[in-house]
N, C-alpha and C positions, 0 to 999 in steps of 0.2 A: 838585488838583495842577496846576502851570503846564504848559502845552503849549509846543511849540516856538514860535519867533518868528512862524510863519505861522498861528497859531491862528485859527480861524474860517474857514479855507479848507475846501472840500469834502474829505471823506476819500476815499481811493482806493477805487474799487469792488472791485478785486481787489488783494490785498496786494502793493503795490509794482510792479505790472506796468508802468505808465507810467514810473516812476522807473528801473526796470531797463533798459527799452529805451533810454532816453536815456543812461544810464550806459554801456551796452555800445557805443553808437554813438559815444561821445565819443572823440576822439583827442587826443593830446598836441600842442599847437600848436608850430610852429617858433618859435624865439625872434624877438621883434619887433626889427627892425633899428633902430628909433628909440630903443630902450632900451639901456643898457649890458648887456653879456653876463651879468654876474653876476645882475642883476635878472631878466633873461629866463630864466636857468637856474633861479633861485629860483621864479619863477612856474610854469615847466614842472614842476618837482619838486613844488610844492604841488598843482597840478592832478592830477598822477599819483598822489600819495598820497591825495588826496581821493577820486578815482574808485576807487582800490583799496579804500579803507575803505568807500566807498559800496556796492560790490559785496559785500564781506564782511558788512556790516551787513544788507543786503537778504537775503542767503542765510540768515543767522541768524534774521532776522525771519520769513522764510518757514517756518522750522522750529521755531518756538516757539508755545506757546499759554499761556493764563493769564488773569489779571485784565484785563478789557476796558479800563478806564480807563488802566491802565499801558501796554497795547499801543497805545492811542490816542495817548499822548504820544510813544512811540517812533516811530510812524508820522508824527506831525507833524514831528519832527526830521528824519526821512528825506526828507520832502517839502520841508522848509526847505532842506536841502542842495541839492536839485535847483533850487529857486527861486533860490538865491544863485549856483549855477553858471551858470544861464541868464543871469544879469545880470553875470557876470564878477567877482563878489565872492568871490574865492577864500578869503579869511580866514574870512568868515562861513560859507561852505559847509563848510570843514574843521571849524570849530567845531561846526556843527550835526550833522555826521555823528559826531563824537566824542561829543557828548551822546547821540545815539541809541544808540551802542555802550555808553556808560556806563549808561544806563537799562536796557538788556538785561542787562548783566553784574550789575547790582544786583538786578534782578528775579529772575534765575536764582539768585543767591546767597541771597536772602531767601526763595525759594520761591514768589514771586508769579508767576513764569513757569517753564515747564518745556519741555524739548526734546520734540518730537513723536517718537513711536516709529517 
C-alpha cells in the first residue's frame, strides 16, 4: 500500500507526540499586508481548518489499533501534514491530513482498525 508523500522518513517513536506538540503550538497568523485581504483570509482559514483536522486525526489515531501496515500509512500522512505545514504549503498539508482521516475511516469501516476500549 502506498504511504503518504513523506514515505521513507523515520516513524514517530511515540504515536504522534511530536506532531501534536507542533499542532497545539501553532497559532493562526495575522493576514499578510502584502497580500489582498481575501487571499490572506483564505490562507488563515485553510491553516485553521488544517490544524483543527490535524488535532482531530491525531486524537483518533491515538485511540485506534489494528493492522500495522494500515496504521503506518495513516501515521505517514499525519507526519506529511506537519512536514508541509512547516514549509508553509497549506494545500498539501490539508490534503495530507484529509488522506490520514480517510484511511482511518476506511480502516474502521472495513474492520482493519478498531477503537481502543
